[in-house]
C-alpha positions as CSV (number, residue, x, y, z in Angstrom):
1,M,122.5,-77.6,245.0
2,S,124.2,-80.2,242.9
3,A,125.8,-78.9,239.8
4,G,124.8,-82.1,238.1
5,N,121.1,-81.7,238.7
6,P,119.4,-81.1,235.4
7,L,116.8,-78.9,237.0
8,F,119.5,-76.4,237.7
9,S,121.6,-76.7,234.6
10,A,122.3,-73.7,232.4
11,P,119.4,-72.8,230.1
12,V,119.5,-74.4,226.6
13,P,119.4,-71.9,223.7
14,D,116.6,-72.1,221.2
15,A,117.3,-74.5,218.3
16,P,118.3,-72.7,215.1
17,A,115.6,-72.3,212.5
18,P,115.7,-75.0,209.9
19,D,117.8,-74.0,206.9
20,E,115.5,-73.0,204.0
21,R,117.9,-74.5,201.5
22,Q,117.8,-77.9,203.3
23,R,114.0,-77.6,203.4
24,F,113.9,-77.1,199.7
25,L,116.1,-80.1,199.1
26,R,113.8,-82.2,201.4
27,L,110.8,-81.1,199.3
28,L,112.6,-82.0,196.1
29,R,113.5,-85.5,197.4
30,T,110.0,-86.1,198.7
31,A,108.4,-85.1,195.4
32,L,110.7,-87.5,193.6
33,A,110.0,-90.3,196.0
34,E,106.3,-89.8,195.8
35,R,106.4,-89.4,192.0
36,R,104.9,-85.9,192.2
37,F,108.0,-84.3,190.6
38,Q,107.4,-82.4,187.3
39,R,110.4,-80.1,186.7
40,L,113.2,-78.3,188.5
41,L,114.5,-75.0,186.9
42,L,117.7,-73.4,188.2
43,G,118.4,-69.8,187.2
44,R,120.5,-66.7,188.0
45,H,123.7,-68.4,187.2
46,E,126.8,-67.1,188.8
47,G,129.2,-69.9,188.1
48,E,132.6,-69.9,186.3
49,D,131.1,-70.6,182.9
50,A,129.5,-67.3,181.9
51,S,127.8,-68.9,178.8
52,I,125.4,-70.9,181.0
53,E,121.9,-69.3,181.2
54,R,120.0,-71.8,183.2
55,L,119.5,-75.5,184.0
56,T,116.4,-77.7,183.6
57,V,116.2,-81.0,185.5
58,R,113.7,-83.7,184.5
59,D,112.9,-87.2,185.9
60,I,113.4,-89.8,183.3
61,E,113.9,-93.6,183.0
62,L,117.1,-95.1,181.5
63,R,117.1,-98.8,180.8
64,G,114.6,-99.4,183.6
65,E,116.3,-97.2,186.2
66,R,115.2,-93.7,187.2
67,A,117.6,-90.9,186.5
68,L,117.7,-87.1,186.4
69,S,118.3,-85.5,183.0
70,F,120.1,-82.2,183.2
71,L,119.6,-79.8,180.3
72,W,122.2,-77.1,180.5
73,R,121.2,-74.1,178.4
74,H,124.1,-72.0,177.1
75,K,123.9,-68.9,175.1
76,T,124.7,-70.7,171.8
77,K,124.0,-74.4,172.5
78,D,122.2,-76.8,174.8
79,V,123.9,-79.8,176.5
80,T,122.1,-82.7,178.1
81,K,123.6,-85.0,180.7
82,N,121.9,-87.8,182.5
83,H,122.8,-88.8,186.1
84,P,121.6,-91.6,188.4
85,L,119.0,-90.4,190.9
86,D,121.3,-90.1,193.9
87,E,124.1,-88.6,191.9
88,G,121.8,-86.0,190.3
89,L,120.4,-85.0,193.7
90,A,123.9,-84.5,195.1
91,L,124.8,-82.4,192.1
92,V,121.7,-80.2,192.6
93,E,122.7,-79.7,196.2
94,Q,126.2,-78.6,195.2
95,L,124.8,-76.1,192.6
96,L,122.2,-74.4,194.8
97,G,123.6,-71.2,196.3
98,R,126.9,-71.7,194.6
99,D,126.4,-71.7,190.8
100,F,122.7,-70.8,190.8
101,Q,121.0,-68.3,193.0
102,Q,117.4,-69.2,192.2
103,A,115.4,-72.5,191.9
104,H,111.8,-73.2,190.9
105,L,110.4,-76.7,191.7
106,D,107.2,-77.8,190.0
107,T,105.4,-80.7,191.6
108,L,101.9,-82.1,191.4
109,G,100.0,-79.7,193.7
110,E,102.8,-77.3,194.6
111,E,105.2,-74.6,193.3
112,V,108.3,-74.1,195.4
113,Q,110.7,-71.3,194.9
114,L,114.1,-70.8,196.5
115,R,116.2,-67.7,196.0
116,F,119.4,-66.4,197.6
117,S,119.8,-62.8,198.7
118,R,122.9,-60.8,197.9
119,K,124.3,-61.9,201.3
120,G,123.6,-65.5,200.5
121,K,120.6,-65.9,202.7
122,P,118.1,-68.6,201.4
123,L,114.5,-67.5,201.1
124,L,111.8,-70.1,200.5
125,Q,108.2,-69.8,199.1
126,V,105.8,-72.7,198.9
127,G,102.5,-72.2,197.0
128,K,99.6,-74.5,196.1
129,K,98.7,-75.1,192.4
130,T,95.2,-75.0,191.0
131,A,93.9,-78.2,189.6
132,A,94.5,-77.0,186.0
133,A,98.1,-75.9,186.7
134,A,98.8,-79.2,188.5
135,G,98.1,-81.3,185.4
136,G,95.8,-79.8,182.9
137,P,95.6,-81.2,179.4
138,E,97.3,-78.2,177.8
139,G,100.1,-77.8,180.3
140,E,103.0,-80.1,181.0
141,G,100.8,-82.4,183.0
142,A,101.7,-85.1,185.5
143,A,105.0,-86.4,184.3
144,N,105.2,-89.0,187.1
145,P,101.8,-89.8,188.7
146,P,101.9,-91.9,191.8
147,G,101.1,-95.6,191.2
148,G,102.2,-99.1,191.7
149,H,105.4,-100.5,190.2
150,D,103.4,-102.3,187.5
151,R,101.6,-99.3,186.4
152,A,102.7,-97.8,183.1
153,K,104.1,-94.3,183.7
154,P,103.1,-91.8,181.1
155,R,105.9,-89.8,179.5
156,E,104.5,-86.5,178.5
157,L,106.6,-83.8,176.8
158,S,108.3,-81.0,178.6
159,M,107.7,-77.4,177.5
160,A,111.0,-76.6,179.0
161,Q,112.9,-78.0,175.9
162,P,114.3,-75.0,174.1
163,F,113.5,-76.2,170.6
164,W,109.8,-75.6,171.3
165,R,110.5,-71.9,171.3
166,D,112.2,-72.1,167.8
167,L,109.0,-73.8,166.6
168,G,106.7,-71.1,168.0
169,V,105.1,-73.4,170.6
170,T,106.5,-71.7,173.7
171,H,107.8,-68.3,174.7
172,E,109.6,-67.0,177.8
173,L,107.4,-65.7,180.6
174,K,109.0,-64.6,183.8
175,G,112.2,-66.4,183.1
176,Q,110.4,-69.7,182.3
177,A,109.1,-71.5,179.2
178,A,105.4,-71.0,178.8
179,L,102.9,-72.2,176.2
180,V,101.9,-69.6,173.5
181,P,98.1,-69.3,174.1
182,A,97.4,-69.8,170.4
183,M,99.3,-73.1,170.4
184,A,97.2,-74.7,173.2
185,R,95.3,-77.0,170.8
186,K,98.4,-77.8,168.9
187,W,100.2,-78.8,172.1
188,K,97.3,-81.0,173.1
189,Q,97.5,-82.7,169.7
190,I,101.2,-83.2,169.9
191,N,100.9,-84.9,173.4
192,K,98.0,-87.1,172.2
193,F,100.2,-88.3,169.3
194,I,103.1,-89.1,171.6
195,E,100.7,-91.0,173.9
196,I,99.7,-93.2,170.9
197,F,103.3,-93.4,169.6
198,G,104.7,-94.4,173.0
199,A,102.1,-97.2,173.4
200,A,103.0,-98.5,169.9
201,V,106.7,-98.4,170.6
202,R,106.2,-100.5,173.7
203,K,103.9,-102.9,171.9
204,A,106.5,-103.3,169.1
205,G,109.3,-104.0,171.7
206,L,111.3,-101.0,170.5
207,D,111.7,-99.7,174.1
208,T,113.8,-102.7,175.1
209,P,116.9,-102.4,172.9
210,S,119.0,-105.5,172.5
211,G,122.2,-103.6,172.9
212,E,123.5,-100.4,174.3
213,G,122.4,-97.4,172.3
214,R,120.4,-99.5,169.7
215,P,119.0,-96.9,167.3
216,V,115.3,-96.5,166.7
217,R,114.9,-95.4,163.1
218,V,111.9,-93.1,162.3
219,A,110.8,-91.4,159.1
220,D,108.1,-88.7,159.4
221,F,106.7,-87.9,155.9
222,G,105.1,-84.5,155.4
223,S,106.8,-83.3,158.6
224,G,105.8,-79.7,158.0
225,K,107.2,-77.5,160.7
226,G,108.5,-80.6,162.6
227,Y,106.3,-80.5,165.7
228,L,105.9,-84.3,165.8
229,T,109.4,-85.0,164.4
230,F,111.0,-83.1,167.3
231,A,108.5,-84.6,169.8
232,M,109.3,-88.2,168.7
233,H,113.0,-87.6,168.9
234,D,112.7,-86.0,172.4
235,W,110.5,-88.8,173.7
236,L,112.7,-91.6,172.4
237,R,115.8,-89.9,173.9
238,A,114.0,-89.6,177.3
239,Q,113.5,-93.4,177.3
240,G,117.3,-93.9,177.0
241,L,117.1,-95.0,173.4
242,A,119.2,-93.7,170.5
243,P,116.7,-92.1,168.0
244,Q,117.5,-91.6,164.4
245,V,114.6,-89.4,163.3
246,Q,114.2,-88.0,159.9
247,G,111.6,-85.5,158.8
248,V,110.8,-85.5,155.1
249,E,109.0,-82.4,153.7
250,L,108.3,-80.8,150.3
251,K,108.7,-77.2,151.5
252,Q,112.4,-76.2,151.6
253,D,111.8,-73.4,154.2
254,M,110.4,-75.9,156.6
255,V,113.4,-78.2,156.0
256,A,115.8,-75.4,156.7
257,L,113.9,-74.4,159.9
258,G,114.0,-77.9,161.3
259,N,117.7,-78.5,160.5
260,A,118.7,-75.1,162.0
261,A,116.8,-75.8,165.2
262,A,118.2,-79.3,165.5
263,A,121.8,-78.0,165.0
264,R,121.3,-75.1,167.4
265,H,120.3,-77.4,170.2
266,G,122.8,-80.2,169.4
267,L,120.1,-82.8,168.8
268,A,122.1,-85.7,167.4
269,G,120.1,-88.1,165.3
270,L,117.5,-85.6,164.1
271,S,117.5,-84.3,160.6
272,F,115.2,-82.9,157.9
273,E,115.4,-83.3,154.1
274,H,113.4,-82.3,151.0
275,G,111.6,-85.1,149.4
276,D,108.4,-87.0,148.5
277,V,107.5,-90.5,149.8
278,R,106.6,-91.6,146.2
279,E,110.1,-90.9,145.0
280,R,112.2,-92.5,147.8
281,G,114.2,-95.6,147.6
282,D,114.0,-98.3,150.2
283,Q,115.6,-97.7,153.6
284,P,115.5,-99.8,156.8
285,L,113.0,-98.3,159.3
286,D,111.4,-99.1,162.6
287,V,108.7,-96.5,162.5
288,M,107.0,-94.9,159.5
289,V,104.8,-91.8,160.1
290,A,102.7,-90.0,157.5
291,L,100.0,-87.6,158.8
292,H,97.6,-85.9,156.4
293,A,99.1,-87.2,153.2
294,C,96.6,-86.4,150.5
295,D,94.6,-89.2,148.9
296,I,96.8,-92.0,147.6
297,A,100.0,-90.5,149.0
298,T,98.9,-92.2,152.2
299,D,98.9,-95.6,150.3
300,H,102.4,-94.9,148.9
301,A,103.5,-94.0,152.5
302,M,102.1,-97.3,153.8
303,H,103.7,-99.2,151.0
304,F,107.1,-97.5,151.7
305,G,106.7,-98.6,155.4
306,L,106.1,-102.2,154.3
307,R,109.0,-102.2,152.0
308,S,111.2,-100.7,154.7
309,G,110.3,-103.4,157.2
310,A,108.8,-100.8,159.6
311,R,107.5,-102.4,162.8
312,I,105.1,-99.5,163.3
313,I,103.1,-97.7,160.6
314,M,101.1,-94.6,161.7
315,C,99.0,-92.7,159.1
316,A,96.3,-90.1,159.5
317,P,94.8,-90.1,156.0
318,C,93.4,-87.0,154.2
319,C,91.4,-86.4,151.1
320,H,89.9,-89.8,150.2
321,K,89.5,-89.0,146.5
322,E,90.3,-92.3,144.9
323,I,87.4,-94.5,146.1
324,R,84.5,-92.0,146.1
325,P,84.0,-91.7,142.3
326,Q,84.2,-95.5,141.9
327,M,81.5,-96.3,144.5
328,N,78.2,-97.7,143.3
329,T,75.5,-97.0,145.9
330,P,74.1,-100.4,147.0
331,A,70.2,-100.3,146.9
332,A,69.9,-100.7,150.6
333,L,72.1,-97.7,151.3
334,R,70.7,-95.2,148.7
335,P,68.5,-93.4,151.2
336,L,71.5,-92.8,153.4
337,L,74.1,-92.0,150.7
338,Q,72.0,-89.6,148.7
339,H,73.5,-86.9,150.9
340,G,76.9,-85.8,149.8
341,I,78.3,-85.6,153.3
342,H,77.3,-89.1,154.1
343,L,78.8,-90.4,150.8
344,G,82.1,-88.7,151.7
345,Q,82.1,-90.2,155.1
346,E,81.3,-93.6,153.7
347,A,84.2,-93.3,151.2
348,E,86.6,-92.5,154.0
349,M,85.4,-95.5,156.1
350,V,85.7,-97.9,153.1
351,T,89.1,-96.6,152.1
352,D,90.6,-96.8,155.6
353,S,89.0,-100.2,156.3
354,L,90.6,-101.6,153.1
355,R,93.9,-100.2,154.1
356,A,93.6,-101.8,157.6
357,L,92.7,-105.2,156.0
358,L,95.7,-105.0,153.7
359,L,98.1,-104.2,156.5
360,E,96.7,-107.1,158.5
361,L,97.4,-109.3,155.5
362,M,101.0,-108.1,155.7
363,G,101.3,-109.3,159.3
364,Y,100.3,-106.3,161.3
365,D,97.9,-105.7,164.2
366,T,95.8,-102.9,162.8
367,Q,93.4,-100.3,164.3
368,V,91.5,-97.3,163.0
369,I,91.3,-95.0,165.9
370,E,90.5,-91.4,166.8
371,F,93.7,-89.4,166.8
372,I,92.3,-86.2,168.2
373,A,88.8,-84.9,169.0
374,L,86.7,-83.5,166.2
375,E,86.7,-80.1,168.0
376,H,90.4,-79.8,167.1
377,T,90.4,-81.1,163.6
378,S,88.1,-82.9,161.1
379,K,91.0,-85.1,160.0
380,N,90.9,-87.1,163.2
381,K,91.3,-90.7,162.1
382,M,94.6,-92.7,162.3
383,V,95.4,-96.1,160.9
384,L,97.8,-97.6,163.3
385,A,99.7,-100.9,162.5
386,V,102.2,-102.8,164.7
387,K,104.1,-105.8,163.3
388,R,103.2,-109.1,164.8
389,P,105.9,-111.7,165.6
390,Q,104.3,-114.0,163.0
391,D,102.5,-113.6,159.7
392,P,98.8,-114.6,159.5
393,S,98.1,-118.3,159.1
394,P,97.0,-119.5,155.6
395,S,93.4,-119.8,156.8
396,R,93.4,-116.3,158.2
397,R,95.0,-115.0,155.1
398,A,92.3,-116.5,152.9
399,E,89.7,-115.0,155.2
400,L,91.1,-111.6,154.9
401,L,91.4,-111.8,151.1
402,S,87.8,-112.9,150.9
403,Q,86.7,-109.9,153.0
404,L,88.7,-107.6,150.7
405,D,87.0,-109.0,147.6
406,E,83.6,-108.9,149.3
407,I,83.9,-105.1,150.1
408,K,85.1,-104.3,146.6
409,R,82.2,-106.3,145.1
410,F,79.6,-104.7,147.4
411,Y,80.6,-101.1,146.4
412,G,81.6,-101.9,142.8
413,L,85.3,-100.8,143.4
414,R,87.8,-101.4,140.6
415,S,91.0,-100.5,142.3
416,Q,92.6,-99.3,145.5
417,A,96.1,-97.9,145.4
418,L,97.8,-99.9,148.2
419,E,96.2,-103.1,147.0
420,T,97.5,-102.4,143.4
421,L,101.0,-101.7,144.7
422,L,101.0,-105.0,146.6
423,R,99.6,-107.0,143.8
424,V,102.3,-105.7,141.4
425,E,104.9,-107.1,143.8
426,G,103.0,-110.4,144.0
427,R,102.3,-110.1,147.7
428,L,98.6,-110.8,147.6
429,E,98.8,-114.1,145.8
430,V,96.3,-116.5,147.3
431,D,98.6,-119.5,147.5
432,G,101.9,-117.6,147.7
433,D,103.7,-116.8,150.9
434,V,103.8,-113.2,152.1
435,K,107.1,-111.8,151.1
436,R,108.9,-109.9,153.8
437,A,110.2,-106.4,153.3
């Protein structure tokens, strides 16, 4: 027998079972490559820094390039660091089994858990998600759905951000951030707002800064508890921009809550202050937001946005009291408007249509859209205006002014707050140029 004959060579031992740690890393890389990645959470920290509690990793885009955002949660602060994709993956590989003994990977369709035993043995579990868990409207949703390179990638908010717990939106469940059941509708509203906000930011060109770290200046009037204020700051930061977001609120306790949460989590460029839009001096702005400002407070907010040169104005009006008592019911509409509910709806429609016309006169593309479904709130309209590169032509301007006068004549209206504010400044003169803010 020939010793070199392979038929008679020594038996080959079975190949070692694949390393569960490496399998986890392959699943992570595949999820990122196929844009199914939602979130990676690393827990059971045993590294040198005893103040670290856990690490959350998200897939973001910085100046057109994908990156991994690492949110390090310490006992007294949170630190965010962004890494290029390959560098971030290499860092995750270093941390697994060394600094962190547990990992939870959320993808579209799967939940993957990796934990290390006391002896350092990796144990892997892979489970399928239900359709709702994979991307329901009230969960975190599909952060990165698959699609072509030209397809706009939605950027929903992450419930893993620790400030949501301060605001009462999330709580900790089995070591992870989970939505408080009573906040499900609120979370849906917040994400819907960010969807509209993000589209407006892109349309206005604010997502393509002219220089490194160009600030995006935002004022949120009537910010309340700060849900949308925090959401806008978080979304802008995830786009690689430098947000300067200010919440303005009349209730001092809400101002204190917002500032405390922003300071606790090291959110630079986010602040809250006590104030009223009608009493503020001019300040340069990119985005002016005022949701549910009562009656003519909405008009003052729009006027402030115009004076401040805002490229985006977002208002969800409330309490349309100014126009309704002025309205004369045209003969043709009397059978319809004899019912109080119809008259109220007509007053809302007329008021917001006039506001949209006036904003278009000032050089904005304007829309009156549904902000959130009626099942969630009756105050569901938003007036959205995005600045055009050029003001309307003289002929278009004359047409808009004619439409404005025609509506006022038809309903017998004597005044409308935003129109009055603009006329005082001489910005609605027929033959005059539109003065810029």
